[in-house]
All heavy atoms as TSV, in Angstrom:
chain	resi	resn	atom	element	x	y	z
A	1	MET	N	N	27.119	-50.378	2.212
A	1	MET	CA	C	25.965	-50.730	1.498
A	1	MET	C	C	25.981	-50.213	0.080
A	1	MET	O	O	26.545	-49.093	-0.115
A	1	MET	CB	C	24.746	-50.165	2.195
A	1	MET	CG	C	23.451	-50.390	1.513
A	1	MET	SD	S	22.017	-49.735	2.393
A	1	MET	CE	C	22.085	-50.736	3.819
A	2	GLY	N	N	25.691	-51.034	-0.902
A	2	GLY	CA	C	25.729	-50.677	-2.256
A	2	GLY	C	C	24.503	-50.928	-3.003
A	2	GLY	O	O	23.731	-51.909	-2.560
A	3	GLY	N	N	24.202	-50.327	-4.092
A	3	GLY	CA	C	22.934	-50.574	-4.833
A	3	GLY	C	C	23.049	-51.846	-5.564
A	3	GLY	O	O	22.010	-52.479	-5.749
A	4	ILE	N	N	24.165	-52.396	-5.981
A	4	ILE	CA	C	24.319	-53.628	-6.555
A	4	ILE	C	C	25.085	-54.590	-5.672
A	4	ILE	O	O	24.647	-55.758	-5.472
A	4	ILE	CB	C	25.091	-53.548	-7.876
A	4	ILE	CG1	C	24.437	-52.423	-8.846
A	4	ILE	CG2	C	25.281	-54.887	-8.536
A	4	ILE	CD1	C	23.059	-52.878	-9.308
A	5	LEU	N	N	26.111	-54.135	-5.104
A	5	LEU	CA	C	26.999	-55.056	-4.225
A	5	LEU	C	C	27.415	-54.287	-3.011
A	5	LEU	O	O	27.998	-53.170	-3.147
A	5	LEU	CB	C	28.253	-55.405	-5.024
A	5	LEU	CG	C	29.270	-56.331	-4.327
A	5	LEU	CD1	C	28.748	-57.748	-4.006
A	5	LEU	CD2	C	30.536	-56.489	-5.300
A	6	GLY	N	N	27.237	-54.842	-1.817
A	6	GLY	CA	C	27.545	-54.208	-0.585
A	6	GLY	C	C	29.092	-54.150	-0.254
A	6	GLY	O	O	29.578	-53.082	-0.045
A	7	TYR	N	N	29.783	-55.301	-0.394
A	7	TYR	CA	C	31.098	-55.399	0.069
A	7	TYR	C	C	31.728	-56.620	-0.695
A	7	TYR	O	O	31.146	-57.609	-0.761
A	7	TYR	CB	C	31.282	-55.662	1.512
A	7	TYR	CG	C	32.667	-56.047	1.986
A	7	TYR	CD1	C	33.663	-55.012	2.133
A	7	TYR	CD2	C	32.993	-57.334	2.208
A	7	TYR	CE1	C	34.970	-55.328	2.545
A	7	TYR	CE2	C	34.290	-57.690	2.575
A	7	TYR	CZ	C	35.332	-56.737	2.711
A	7	TYR	OH	O	36.618	-57.074	3.117
A	8	THR	N	N	33.020	-56.464	-1.176
A	8	THR	CA	C	33.710	-57.540	-1.748
A	8	THR	C	C	35.299	-57.291	-1.557
A	8	THR	O	O	35.736	-56.179	-1.466
A	8	THR	CB	C	33.459	-57.791	-3.239
A	8	THR	OG1	O	34.091	-59.062	-3.623
A	8	THR	CG2	C	33.885	-56.634	-4.085
A	9	PHE	N	N	35.954	-58.461	-1.441
A	9	PHE	CA	C	37.445	-58.447	-1.399
A	9	PHE	C	C	37.984	-59.309	-2.555
A	9	PHE	O	O	39.151	-59.468	-2.580
A	9	PHE	CB	C	37.971	-58.834	-0.057
A	9	PHE	CG	C	37.628	-60.277	0.364
A	9	PHE	CD1	C	38.466	-61.320	-0.067
A	9	PHE	CD2	C	36.439	-60.566	0.990
A	9	PHE	CE1	C	38.013	-62.570	0.328
A	9	PHE	CE2	C	36.107	-61.822	1.318
A	9	PHE	CZ	C	36.883	-62.926	0.994
A	10	LYS	N	N	37.145	-59.705	-3.402
A	10	LYS	CA	C	37.451	-60.480	-4.581
A	10	LYS	C	C	37.192	-59.679	-5.865
A	10	LYS	O	O	36.489	-58.773	-5.897
A	10	LYS	CB	C	36.714	-61.782	-4.706
A	10	LYS	CG	C	37.046	-62.690	-3.440
A	10	LYS	CD	C	36.398	-63.995	-3.636
A	10	LYS	CE	C	36.758	-64.856	-2.442
A	10	LYS	NZ	N	36.566	-66.333	-2.720
A	11	SER	N	N	37.890	-60.092	-6.919
A	11	SER	CA	C	37.700	-59.400	-8.196
A	11	SER	C	C	36.254	-59.681	-8.653
A	11	SER	O	O	35.740	-60.758	-8.604
A	11	SER	CB	C	38.739	-59.997	-9.280
A	11	SER	OG	O	39.976	-59.524	-8.988
A	12	VAL	N	N	35.698	-58.571	-9.177
A	12	VAL	CA	C	34.267	-58.665	-9.653
A	12	VAL	C	C	34.122	-58.057	-11.039
A	12	VAL	O	O	35.055	-57.144	-11.368
A	12	VAL	CB	C	33.235	-58.059	-8.687
A	12	VAL	CG1	C	33.228	-58.716	-7.451
A	12	VAL	CG2	C	33.595	-56.583	-8.419
A	13	ASP	N	N	33.248	-58.466	-11.796
A	13	ASP	CA	C	32.887	-57.768	-13.042
A	13	ASP	C	C	31.463	-57.346	-12.932
A	13	ASP	O	O	30.525	-58.177	-12.788
A	13	ASP	CB	C	33.013	-58.770	-14.241
A	13	ASP	CG	C	34.408	-59.167	-14.490
A	13	ASP	OD1	O	35.366	-58.407	-14.212
A	13	ASP	OD2	O	34.587	-60.332	-15.012
A	14	ILE	N	N	31.243	-56.026	-13.052
A	14	ILE	CA	C	29.856	-55.468	-12.981
A	14	ILE	C	C	29.713	-54.681	-14.309
A	14	ILE	O	O	30.360	-53.633	-14.482
A	14	ILE	CB	C	29.631	-54.633	-11.789
A	14	ILE	CG1	C	29.752	-55.441	-10.545
A	14	ILE	CG2	C	28.230	-54.011	-11.855
A	14	ILE	CD1	C	29.643	-54.738	-9.301
A	15	ILE	N	N	28.947	-55.170	-15.193
A	15	ILE	CA	C	28.757	-54.618	-16.524
A	15	ILE	C	C	27.287	-54.294	-16.908
A	15	ILE	O	O	26.489	-55.191	-16.433
A	15	ILE	CB	C	29.313	-55.597	-17.618
A	15	ILE	CG1	C	30.769	-55.987	-17.288
A	15	ILE	CG2	C	29.321	-54.980	-19.036
A	15	ILE	CD1	C	31.767	-54.968	-17.225
A	16	ASN	N	N	27.031	-53.287	-17.553
A	16	ASN	CA	C	25.695	-52.825	-17.948
A	16	ASN	C	C	24.619	-52.942	-16.765
A	16	ASN	O	O	23.635	-53.636	-16.763
A	16	ASN	CB	C	25.201	-53.847	-19.041
A	16	ASN	CG	C	26.023	-53.707	-20.235
A	16	ASN	OD1	O	26.553	-52.627	-20.625
A	16	ASN	ND2	N	26.343	-54.898	-20.883
A	17	SER	N	N	24.991	-52.240	-15.652
A	17	SER	CA	C	24.199	-52.312	-14.451
A	17	SER	C	C	23.854	-50.939	-14.045
A	17	SER	O	O	24.575	-49.995	-14.302
A	17	SER	CB	C	24.972	-53.030	-13.368
A	17	SER	OG	O	25.212	-54.315	-13.650
A	18	TYR	N	N	22.747	-50.769	-13.290
A	18	TYR	CA	C	22.414	-49.394	-12.733
A	18	TYR	C	C	21.689	-49.526	-11.456
A	18	TYR	O	O	21.106	-50.589	-11.173
A	18	TYR	CB	C	21.550	-48.638	-13.818
A	18	TYR	CG	C	20.346	-49.364	-14.221
A	18	TYR	CD1	C	19.186	-48.949	-13.504
A	18	TYR	CD2	C	20.258	-50.228	-15.232
A	18	TYR	CE1	C	17.992	-49.602	-13.867
A	18	TYR	CE2	C	19.071	-50.793	-15.589
A	18	TYR	CZ	C	17.919	-50.492	-14.984
A	18	TYR	OH	O	16.798	-51.071	-15.229
A	19	ASN	N	N	21.682	-48.447	-10.687
A	19	ASN	CA	C	20.888	-48.364	-9.513
A	19	ASN	C	C	20.050	-47.114	-9.546
A	19	ASN	O	O	20.463	-46.034	-9.911
A	19	ASN	CB	C	21.841	-48.202	-8.243
A	19	ASN	CG	C	21.026	-48.026	-7.056
A	19	ASN	OD1	O	20.232	-48.796	-6.664
A	19	ASN	ND2	N	21.403	-46.930	-6.276
A	20	LEU	N	N	18.782	-47.323	-9.287
A	20	LEU	CA	C	17.792	-46.211	-9.274
A	20	LEU	C	C	17.362	-45.832	-7.783
A	20	LEU	O	O	16.828	-44.757	-7.613
A	20	LEU	CB	C	16.511	-46.490	-10.100
A	20	LEU	CG	C	16.826	-46.941	-11.491
A	20	LEU	CD1	C	15.442	-47.356	-12.124
A	20	LEU	CD2	C	17.401	-45.840	-12.282
A	21	GLY	N	N	17.675	-46.624	-6.826
A	21	GLY	CA	C	17.180	-46.388	-5.527
A	21	GLY	C	C	18.198	-45.556	-4.662
A	21	GLY	O	O	19.401	-45.353	-5.007
A	22	ASN	N	N	17.641	-44.933	-3.703
A	22	ASN	CA	C	18.524	-44.227	-2.670
A	22	ASN	C	C	19.340	-45.104	-1.772
A	22	ASN	O	O	18.720	-46.214	-1.340
A	22	ASN	CB	C	17.716	-43.215	-1.869
A	22	ASN	CG	C	17.098	-42.231	-2.745
A	22	ASN	OD1	O	17.495	-41.811	-3.755
A	22	ASN	ND2	N	15.808	-41.792	-2.430
A	23	ILE	N	N	20.562	-44.816	-1.421
A	23	ILE	CA	C	21.348	-45.692	-0.555
A	23	ILE	C	C	21.651	-44.758	0.652
A	23	ILE	O	O	22.185	-43.611	0.516
A	23	ILE	CB	C	22.706	-46.060	-1.196
A	23	ILE	CG1	C	22.441	-46.754	-2.560
A	23	ILE	CG2	C	23.546	-46.860	-0.369
A	23	ILE	CD1	C	21.676	-48.173	-2.396
A	24	LYS	N	N	21.472	-45.295	1.795
A	24	LYS	CA	C	21.843	-44.641	3.117
A	24	LYS	C	C	22.439	-45.576	4.130
A	24	LYS	O	O	21.893	-46.676	4.298
A	24	LYS	CB	C	20.507	-43.943	3.708
A	24	LYS	CG	C	20.863	-43.217	4.929
A	24	LYS	CD	C	19.543	-42.490	5.517
A	24	LYS	CE	C	19.885	-41.733	6.711
A	24	LYS	NZ	N	18.650	-41.041	7.331
A	25	SER	N	N	23.580	-45.263	4.630
A	25	SER	CA	C	24.263	-46.169	5.501
A	25	SER	C	C	25.114	-45.276	6.555
A	25	SER	O	O	25.425	-44.113	6.257
A	25	SER	CB	C	25.390	-46.963	4.708
A	25	SER	OG	O	26.152	-47.753	5.557
A	26	ASN	N	N	25.236	-45.883	7.732
A	26	ASN	CA	C	26.104	-45.311	8.778
A	26	ASN	C	C	27.602	-45.419	8.523
A	26	ASN	O	O	28.492	-44.847	9.178
A	26	ASN	CB	C	25.819	-45.858	10.158
A	26	ASN	CG	C	24.419	-45.457	10.582
A	26	ASN	OD1	O	23.894	-44.403	10.194
A	26	ASN	ND2	N	23.806	-46.368	11.288
A	27	GLU	N	N	27.906	-46.254	7.406
A	27	GLU	CA	C	29.291	-46.597	7.147
A	27	GLU	C	C	29.568	-46.226	5.643
A	27	GLU	O	O	29.330	-45.135	5.253
A	27	GLU	CB	C	29.642	-47.955	7.400
A	27	GLU	CG	C	29.696	-48.327	8.898
A	27	GLU	CD	C	30.660	-47.612	9.759
A	27	GLU	OE1	O	31.824	-47.360	9.183
A	27	GLU	OE2	O	30.426	-47.237	10.927
A	28	ASN	N	N	30.050	-47.196	4.914
A	28	ASN	CA	C	30.282	-46.958	3.470
A	28	ASN	C	C	29.084	-47.045	2.643
A	28	ASN	O	O	28.287	-47.973	2.832
A	28	ASN	CB	C	31.343	-48.062	3.042
A	28	ASN	CG	C	32.529	-48.045	3.922
A	28	ASN	OD1	O	33.192	-47.000	4.057
A	28	ASN	ND2	N	32.950	-49.182	4.459
A	29	ALA	N	N	28.861	-46.210	1.724
A	29	ALA	CA	C	27.716	-46.217	0.793
A	29	ALA	C	C	28.197	-45.974	-0.622
A	29	ALA	O	O	28.925	-45.000	-0.894
A	29	ALA	CB	C	26.661	-45.268	1.282
A	30	GLY	N	N	27.724	-46.749	-1.534
A	30	GLY	CA	C	28.054	-46.558	-2.902
A	30	GLY	C	C	26.810	-46.878	-3.775
A	30	GLY	O	O	26.064	-47.741	-3.506
A	31	GLY	N	N	26.659	-46.073	-4.910
A	31	GLY	CA	C	25.512	-46.333	-5.803
A	31	GLY	C	C	25.715	-47.762	-6.432
A	31	GLY	O	O	24.539	-48.330	-6.614
A	32	ILE	N	N	26.830	-48.189	-6.709
A	32	ILE	CA	C	26.994	-49.541	-7.310
A	32	ILE	C	C	27.652	-50.510	-6.318
A	32	ILE	O	O	27.101	-51.567	-6.051
A	32	ILE	CB	C	27.813	-49.494	-8.629
A	32	ILE	CG1	C	27.225	-48.498	-9.530
A	32	ILE	CG2	C	28.015	-50.864	-9.221
A	32	ILE	CD1	C	25.794	-48.950	-10.118
A	33	ILE	N	N	28.787	-50.090	-5.757
A	33	ILE	CA	C	29.500	-50.982	-4.738
A	33	ILE	C	C	29.718	-50.163	-3.488
A	33	ILE	O	O	30.171	-49.000	-3.502
A	33	ILE	CB	C	30.845	-51.436	-5.216
A	33	ILE	CG1	C	30.667	-52.260	-6.551
A	33	ILE	CG2	C	31.586	-52.253	-4.154
A	33	ILE	CD1	C	31.951	-52.625	-7.149
A	34	GLY	N	N	29.398	-50.648	-2.292
A	34	GLY	CA	C	29.497	-49.987	-1.026
A	34	GLY	C	C	31.059	-49.909	-0.612
A	34	GLY	O	O	31.596	-48.889	-0.330
A	35	LYS	N	N	31.766	-51.045	-0.526
A	35	LYS	CA	C	33.178	-51.091	-0.156
A	35	LYS	C	C	33.918	-52.188	-1.032
A	35	LYS	O	O	33.331	-53.196	-1.089
A	35	LYS	CB	C	33.261	-51.409	1.220
A	35	LYS	CG	C	34.724	-51.278	1.727
A	35	LYS	CD	C	34.823	-51.406	3.264
A	35	LYS	CE	C	36.304	-51.351	3.654
A	35	LYS	NZ	N	36.464	-51.431	5.171
A	36	LEU	N	N	35.018	-51.780	-1.582
A	36	LEU	CA	C	35.796	-52.690	-2.453
A	36	LEU	C	C	37.175	-52.724	-1.805
A	36	LEU	O	O	37.829	-51.722	-1.674
A	36	LEU	CB	C	35.783	-52.090	-3.814
A	36	LEU	CG	C	36.528	-52.945	-4.853
A	36	LEU	CD1	C	35.883	-54.145	-5.080
A	36	LEU	CD2	C	36.574	-52.102	-6.203
A	37	GLU	N	N	37.693	-53.892	-1.530
A	37	GLU	CA	C	39.018	-54.059	-0.920
A	37	GLU	C	C	39.858	-55.073	-1.695
A	37	GLU	O	O	39.444	-56.109	-2.037
A	37	GLU	CB	C	38.993	-54.550	0.528
A	37	GLU	CG	C	38.440	-53.619	1.581
A	37	GLU	CD	C	38.712	-54.111	2.926
A	37	GLU	OE1	O	37.831	-54.821	3.469
A	37	GLU	OE2	O	39.752	-53.635	3.509
A	38	TRP	N	N	41.082	-54.673	-1.955
A	38	TRP	CA	C	42.231	-55.586	-2.482
A	38	TRP	C	C	41.645	-56.344	-3.636
A	38	TRP	O	O	41.897	-57.506	-3.724
A	38	TRP	CB	C	42.635	-56.476	-1.336
A	38	TRP	CG	C	43.084	-55.742	-0.082
A	38	TRP	CD1	C	42.365	-55.730	1.083
A	38	TRP	CD2	C	44.178	-54.905	0.109
A	38	TRP	NE1	N	43.003	-54.946	1.910
A	38	TRP	CE2	C	44.126	-54.405	1.384
A	38	TRP	CE3	C	45.207	-54.511	-0.775
A	38	TRP	CZ2	C	45.127	-53.547	1.825
A	38	TRP	CZ3	C	46.156	-53.551	-0.255
A	38	TRP	CH2	C	46.105	-53.163	1.028
A	39	SER	N	N	41.102	-55.687	-4.528
A	39	SER	CA	C	40.688	-56.433	-5.817
A	39	SER	C	C	40.810	-55.502	-6.976
A	39	SER	O	O	41.003	-54.353	-6.910
A	39	SER	CB	C	39.308	-57.032	-5.629
A	39	SER	OG	O	38.317	-55.962	-5.592
A	40	GLU	N	N	40.653	-56.135	-8.229
A	40	GLU	CA	C	40.734	-55.354	-9.432
A	40	GLU	C	C	39.488	-55.502	-10.167
A	40	GLU	O	O	39.259	-56.413	-10.879
A	40	GLU	CB	C	41.883	-55.839	-10.307
A	40	GLU	CG	C	43.244	-55.609	-9.627
A	40	GLU	CD	C	44.418	-56.186	-10.448
A	40	GLU	OE1	O	44.279	-56.561	-11.683
A	40	GLU	OE2	O	45.466	-56.374	-9.864
A	41	PRO	N	N	38.549	-54.582	-9.913
A	41	PRO	CA	C	37.231	-54.756	-10.436
A	41	PRO	C	C	37.178	-54.251	-11.928
A	41	PRO	O	O	38.068	-53.500	-12.398
A	41	PRO	CB	C	36.380	-53.813	-9.645
A	41	PRO	CG	C	37.261	-52.704	-9.340
A	41	PRO	CD	C	38.651	-53.376	-9.099
A	42	THR	N	N	36.288	-54.884	-12.624
A	42	THR	CA	C	35.842	-54.387	-13.941
A	42	THR	C	C	34.500	-53.745	-13.809
A	42	THR	O	O	33.541	-54.601	-13.491
A	42	THR	CB	C	35.933	-55.410	-15.049
A	42	THR	OG1	O	37.223	-56.039	-15.099
A	42	THR	CG2	C	35.510	-54.883	-16.394
A	43	ILE	N	N	34.386	-52.492	-13.954
A	43	ILE	CA	C	33.061	-51.803	-13.830
A	43	ILE	C	C	32.880	-51.076	-15.134
A	43	ILE	O	O	33.677	-50.187	-15.510
A	43	ILE	CB	C	33.025	-50.812	-12.630
A	43	ILE	CG1	C	33.274	-51.603	-11.387
A	43	ILE	CG2	C	31.648	-50.199	-12.595
A	43	ILE	CD1	C	33.453	-50.710	-10.146
A	44	GLY	N	N	31.911	-51.453	-15.969
A	44	GLY	CA	C	31.688	-50.775	-17.162
A	44	GLY	C	C	30.230	-50.441	-17.502
A	44	GLY	O	O	29.336	-51.363	-17.210
A	45	ASN	N	N	29.988	-49.413	-18.122
A	45	ASN	CA	C	28.608	-49.028	-18.588
A	45	ASN	C	C	27.642	-49.175	-17.376
A	45	ASN	O	O	26.578	-49.728	-17.500
A	45	ASN	CB	C	28.225	-49.928	-19.738
A	45	ASN	CG	C	27.004	-49.321	-20.446
A	45	ASN	OD1	O	26.822	-48.134	-20.455
A	45	ASN	ND2	N	26.063	-50.085	-20.998
A	46	CYS	N	N	28.030	-48.608	-16.202
A	46	CYS	CA	C	27.230	-48.563	-15.076
A	46	CYS	C	C	26.897	-47.178	-14.654
A	46	CYS	O	O	27.668	-46.240	-14.895
A	46	CYS	CB	C	27.953	-49.178	-13.936
A	46	CYS	SG	S	28.324	-50.962	-14.176
A	47	TYR	N	N	25.690	-46.903	-14.037
A	47	TYR	CA	C	25.384	-45.612	-13.541
A	47	TYR	C	C	24.502	-45.740	-12.329
A	47	TYR	O	O	23.904	-46.730	-12.083
A	47	TYR	CB	C	24.812	-44.724	-14.671
A	47	TYR	CG	C	23.463	-45.238	-15.119
A	47	TYR	CD1	C	22.244	-44.850	-14.546
A	47	TYR	CD2	C	23.430	-46.106	-16.260
A	47	TYR	CE1	C	21.001	-45.177	-15.157
A	47	TYR	CE2	C	22.167	-46.565	-16.758
A	47	TYR	CZ	C	21.010	-46.135	-16.195
A	47	TYR	OH	O	19.815	-46.546	-16.651
A	48	ASN	N	N	24.511	-44.624	-11.598
A	48	ASN	CA	C	23.643	-44.540	-10.425
A	48	ASN	C	C	22.839	-43.238	-10.485
A	48	ASN	O	O	23.365	-42.144	-10.794
A	48	ASN	CB	C	24.512	-44.432	-9.103
A	48	ASN	CG	C	23.716	-44.140	-7.917
A	48	ASN	OD1	O	22.809	-44.970	-7.553
A	48	ASN	ND2	N	24.014	-43.026	-7.293
A	49	ILE	N	N	21.586	-43.294	-10.178
A	49	ILE	CA	C	20.732	-42.041	-10.184
A	49	ILE	C	C	20.247	-41.761	-8.835
A	49	ILE	O	O	20.026	-40.564	-8.476
A	49	ILE	CB	C	19.504	-42.329	-11.055
A	49	ILE	CG1	C	19.893	-42.440	-12.533
A	49	ILE	CG2	C	18.411	-41.276	-10.907
A	49	ILE	CD1	C	18.843	-42.646	-13.557
A	50	GLY	N	N	20.172	-42.761	-7.825
A	50	GLY	CA	C	19.691	-42.455	-6.474
A	50	GLY	C	C	20.659	-41.643	-5.710
A	50	GLY	O	O	21.805	-41.458	-6.002
A	51	ASP	N	N	20.174	-41.052	-4.615
A	51	ASP	CA	C	20.988	-40.384	-3.646
A	51	ASP	C	C	21.762	-41.338	-2.860
A	51	ASP	O	O	21.383	-42.352	-2.533
A	51	ASP	CB	C	20.134	-39.512	-2.639
A	51	ASP	CG	C	19.404	-38.398	-3.394
A	51	ASP	OD1	O	19.906	-37.900	-4.324
A	51	ASP	OD2	O	18.236	-38.039	-2.838
A	52	VAL	N	N	23.050	-40.953	-2.568
A	52	VAL	CA	C	23.988	-41.822	-1.704
A	52	VAL	C	C	24.423	-41.107	-0.616
A	52	VAL	O	O	25.054	-40.014	-0.632
A	52	VAL	CB	C	25.179	-42.289	-2.535
A	52	VAL	CG1	C	26.050	-43.194	-1.760
A	52	VAL	CG2	C	24.754	-43.006	-3.855
A	53	LEU	N	N	24.062	-41.578	0.652
A	53	LEU	CA	C	24.450	-40.852	1.838
A	53	LEU	C	C	25.214	-41.893	2.741
A	53	LEU	O	O	24.705	-42.942	2.991
A	53	LEU	CB	C	23.299	-40.392	2.609
A	53	LEU	CG	C	22.293	-39.395	1.808
A	53	LEU	CD1	C	21.039	-39.120	2.568
A	53	LEU	CD2	C	22.990	-38.108	1.618
A	54	GLY	N	N	26.344	-41.515	3.335
A	54	GLY	CA	C	27.092	-42.359	4.262
A	54	GLY	C	C	28.250	-41.631	4.828
A	54	GLY	O	O	28.600	-40.577	4.395
A	55	LYS	N	N	28.928	-42.311	5.723
A	55	LYS	CA	C	30.159	-41.770	6.326
A	55	LYS	C	C	31.191	-41.609	5.314
A	55	LYS	O	O	31.929	-40.604	5.219
A	55	LYS	CB	C	30.574	-42.711	7.446
A	55	LYS	CG	C	31.798	-42.295	8.224
A	55	LYS	CD	C	32.084	-43.203	9.318
A	55	LYS	CE	C	33.402	-42.777	10.131
A	55	LYS	NZ	N	33.731	-43.671	11.198
A	56	VAL	N	N	31.375	-42.620	4.439
A	56	VAL	CA	C	32.217	-42.546	3.228
A	56	VAL	C	C	31.260	-42.896	2.043
A	56	VAL	O	O	30.721	-43.949	1.962
A	56	VAL	CB	C	33.372	-43.550	3.356
A	56	VAL	CG1	C	34.198	-43.522	2.065
A	56	VAL	CG2	C	34.192	-43.292	4.503
A	57	ALA	N	N	31.110	-41.986	1.180
A	57	ALA	CA	C	30.034	-42.282	0.043
A	57	ALA	C	C	30.617	-41.843	-1.240
A	57	ALA	O	O	31.415	-40.957	-1.363
A	57	ALA	CB	C	28.902	-41.393	0.448
A	58	GLY	N	N	30.119	-42.542	-2.265
A	58	GLY	CA	C	30.470	-42.222	-3.635
A	58	GLY	C	C	29.363	-42.663	-4.583
A	58	GLY	O	O	28.561	-43.627	-4.319
A	59	GLY	N	N	29.224	-42.054	-5.731
A	59	GLY	CA	C	28.186	-42.273	-6.708
A	59	GLY	C	C	28.271	-43.659	-7.275
A	59	GLY	O	O	27.243	-44.404	-7.472
A	60	ILE	N	N	29.521	-44.253	-7.538
A	60	ILE	CA	C	29.744	-45.487	-8.037
A	60	ILE	C	C	30.240	-46.504	-6.948
A	60	ILE	O	O	29.729	-47.467	-6.650
A	60	ILE	CB	C	30.660	-45.590	-9.223
A	60	ILE	CG1	C	30.112	-44.728	-10.366
A	60	ILE	CG2	C	30.946	-46.944	-9.775
A	60	ILE	CD1	C	28.763	-45.238	-10.984
A	61	ILE	N	N	31.404	-46.112	-6.339
A	61	ILE	CA	C	32.018	-46.902	-5.188
A	61	ILE	C	C	32.153	-46.024	-4.055
A	61	ILE	O	O	32.723	-44.898	-4.091
A	61	ILE	CB	C	33.511	-47.324	-5.634
A	61	ILE	CG1	C	33.405	-48.396	-6.895
A	61	ILE	CG2	C	34.116	-48.090	-4.544
A	61	ILE	CD1	C	34.752	-48.788	-7.472
A	62	GLY	N	N	31.623	-46.507	-2.913
A	62	GLY	CA	C	31.782	-45.738	-1.654
A	62	GLY	C	C	33.137	-45.680	-1.046
A	62	GLY	O	O	33.734	-44.595	-0.846
A	63	ALA	N	N	33.829	-46.831	-0.845
A	63	ALA	CA	C	35.154	-46.865	-0.313
A	63	ALA	C	C	35.976	-47.816	-1.072
A	63	ALA	O	O	35.544	-48.940	-1.415
A	63	ALA	CB	C	35.024	-47.270	1.144
A	64	LEU	N	N	37.208	-47.441	-1.360
A	64	LEU	CA	C	38.061	-48.328	-2.190
A	64	LEU	C	C	39.404	-48.392	-1.405
A	64	LEU	O	O	40.130	-47.465	-1.172
A	64	LEU	CB	C	38.363	-47.633	-3.531
A	64	LEU	CG	C	39.343	-48.368	-4.487
A	64	LEU	CD1	C	38.923	-49.759	-4.839
A	64	LEU	CD2	C	39.516	-47.555	-5.736
A	65	ASN	N	N	39.796	-49.621	-0.962
A	65	ASN	CA	C	41.012	-49.908	-0.293
A	65	ASN	C	C	41.875	-50.886	-1.129
A	65	ASN	O	O	41.417	-52.002	-1.370
A	65	ASN	CB	C	40.841	-50.573	1.024
A	65	ASN	CG	C	40.052	-49.661	2.002
A	65	ASN	OD1	O	40.229	-48.443	1.838
A	65	ASN	ND2	N	39.403	-50.176	2.954
A	66	THR	N	N	42.958	-50.352	-1.736
A	66	THR	CA	C	43.790	-51.278	-2.588
A	66	THR	C	C	45.159	-51.510	-2.001
A	66	THR	O	O	45.620	-50.910	-1.106
A	66	THR	CB	C	43.983	-50.661	-3.954
A	66	THR	OG1	O	44.608	-49.404	-3.836
A	66	THR	CG2	C	42.575	-50.460	-4.663
């Protein structure tokens, strides 16, 4: 679960974005992206203010598999 994007396996561009809400998941949790697999994202000028809770959690990206 992510504040902007829950899951992707394709390249994404997330620019000038933010999350103010709290994220809670039993799996992957990220303030901007919950889980990112096999892609080359462009993430710029983004921030997270909300609490992020999950099995695997991160302020911007919860889980990253490359």
